[in-house]
Each structure stands twice: as structure tokens, then as C-alpha cells.
Steps between C-alpha positions, in 0.01 A plus 500: 500500500682242287324218315670171595418147385598191699500159338559136588591309179616177661183292503258393767126464533428805721711803588459794735717800565590691815740783568605759750272750321196269544561460872603140415139423420447252217381632166378253235692488171335452165619251241605682183619256237746273681583726797323647801493880513384784724539876454544777759543875490778575748664814629882512477666288763672171584263203531516130583261239369435124479283253311270234641492220242282194568517574874879540510681832551756562224728765359604570140871417484536691173425826684695673779455333836580606855517313830362661816632470858290187556638323192187543288560562130298747298517651157582870509426781260586869495226708341612841373358761267781446247466247221753249632343432834583139573846548651500449880629775722692255721735213434291189442561131481496386138430141418721340236195320366349711225252243370254346741207267500253435778710232665811717502341808653596620842254356751425701814441257782369777721199720446576868451492694824178669599510871424546709813191690587517874469364518851728229643671748730168615639379138536812410694456804725137405565596138573771607744256730675252217542763264636624770739148563624445129561827460691437808715133446580496127572661341804696179527202357687331475159770254395441266796284201386163464664575139586861383529749341732856598578768286663685636803790321669604527863851649516588236766465215249820317409649606168465156342135466600420851373647435159334162475166677554585758234597224258187296564270800465682641195582830672785725391465726807299495818449750788653420839299536820675603821287381792690717747430822309158384383553604144664412170866594523653375176480291184658164430591464132656249267812715499540428871522133422762570229708703747486217752619250237786733411597524865495121532713470188761741640523338843301187554602489867337834582144388436452129437189300430445428866504871578254565216257282694527735800617836363197733496406734220531805732850393598591464134364849428718643775809313381446586133592866559833394650562240229436725201491856631877556513753555777354828625157372600569439866211633696302586190128429531297345224287757316128510586269292283388686190120498493197701388160569650170403345412870473802581281424579136621277222759752381678518837498120535646454152775754578576322827554171313712663231713719722578217744567255216275231644257264333215548747413701808278401797169685536422588860164604641478871570247448779606591856370166619815297559323175579571212265747485213540843335605350165235508228694377197801569281505767229683449173542704182310241291210528745499879474513478121204255497301735718587796275387312189174409673421865578605607153248257350230640726576851370527394134388148402674537163 
């Protein structure tokens, strides 16, 4: 062990000390004459440290300093068993200022980082296990609100009327109901409206305002594949609606959203009873996250 004294001779009413060897915990410094001091017995090694003077983090510019990857500045000291043990083992930033008062000192605008826990790897593993258990053992039905409403549009509605409804209700996407099939067959999104505007801009004669009054959403969905799917889409059928069942676990639903690169996915009833509308609600990643946090708090209120 090597006896090392750390001092702050640049004024102030109160001073504390913290370093990598203290776990960045504050240690009070005593006033000896005109400077604050603290003494530690340290094993050989390279250490960083800072001073907290009157509530402001500072460094001693007359000593070697180093900047970490986050831009934080610390004093640095190499402790060795030889007599001359103040030379750093790495190239350091040296300040040209060799005399310093309290106003000239380097002020750290950011608190020192919290020391990583020795068991941080184990804590992360435990946390991941808990999240995995929640996602696997809770269904998307747990995300569905007890009392809520969801807007559904008839696919036979004119495009203009459908988008007016979406605008008035503040909806970015809405399920489409096909009365002939008796189920939800697609989603109408804000991007559909953008694509229609682009088509109008390219050829205003193809789909004018009068036709928007009569052109149905289902007809637009069929035409969109030909408009934007390329030249080799003749005869190609639109892909089935991506959906999940209320019995699916949260993990599978989250993967469905991510893998299909969609913002939400319809939740269908898993019951064999086909009477009524099978749609329960829409599942989103924020909703799954909110549910996960809720169950985490039940397991560990802290």
C-alpha cells in the first residue's frame, strides 16, 4: 500500500473528494491551513479522481488530467511502489494553466458516472429472465382495455369520405370491414392517402376529385398493387391481412409487429363463434411495453 495525500488549495467553503478507488462515493475533506486535504492508502495502479467544491465538480488543472469517452474530465494519478509515482502511464492532456484559483478551475457540468455494480451482469440476466417470463406467460388479451372503442370503416366507403372520417377522429390507421366476407380484410393508413396524392400529382386525369367522391376504399386497395407493385404484378393477389389472436402470447405478437414492419396489428377473437365482429382491438409495441412494465411492478414494486 502507498500513502497518498490529495489536496484542494484553491479556496471554497466546503470540499469533498471522490475517485475510482472510492467507487465514486464522496469523501469529506478536512481543512488543513488554507487547503482541503484527504489521505488514502492505495495499492499500485492508475486512478482517476475529482473534487466537489461548494456543490460544483472540479478538477485540479495543475495535475495530470484525462478525458473519458463521454467527454468528462478527471484528474489522473499513477500510484507505484517507486518513489517517483506521480507520472501517468498513458498520455494525458496537460493544461497550460499552472496557477489556478477557484474561478479558473475546471468545472464538471455532469455528475460522475455511477459505479457499475459488481453484480450488474447478474442483475441484467435476472431482469431479462423476468421480462421473458412476462412476455411468454401473458397473452395479448391482457393488453386489451376493459372498456374501449375502436373505429372500423366499411371498405365500400368512398376514399374521400373515409379519409375525412380519419381526419376528424384523429386516426392514423383504421381497420377495414368487408361485408361480403364478414370480417376485417385490411387496414387503411395515412400512407394510403399519401400514395393517392402522389398518384393524383403524376396524372390528375386518372383519378380526379369527382372520382374520389365515388372511388371506394376496396377499389383503391386493389388498384394500389398495380400502381406501386411494379410491372410484374399481373394476377398477383394481395397478401392476407396480418393479424394475431387474443390467445397469442406477448412475445409472439411483438415479433409479428417487428418482423412485418407494421405499427399495429389487429387482435382477432380466438373463439369458434363467428357471429359478430371478430376484431377486439389493435396491438402495438407501446401497449405491450406498458403491460410488461405493469407486470414488472407487480413482481417488484421497487
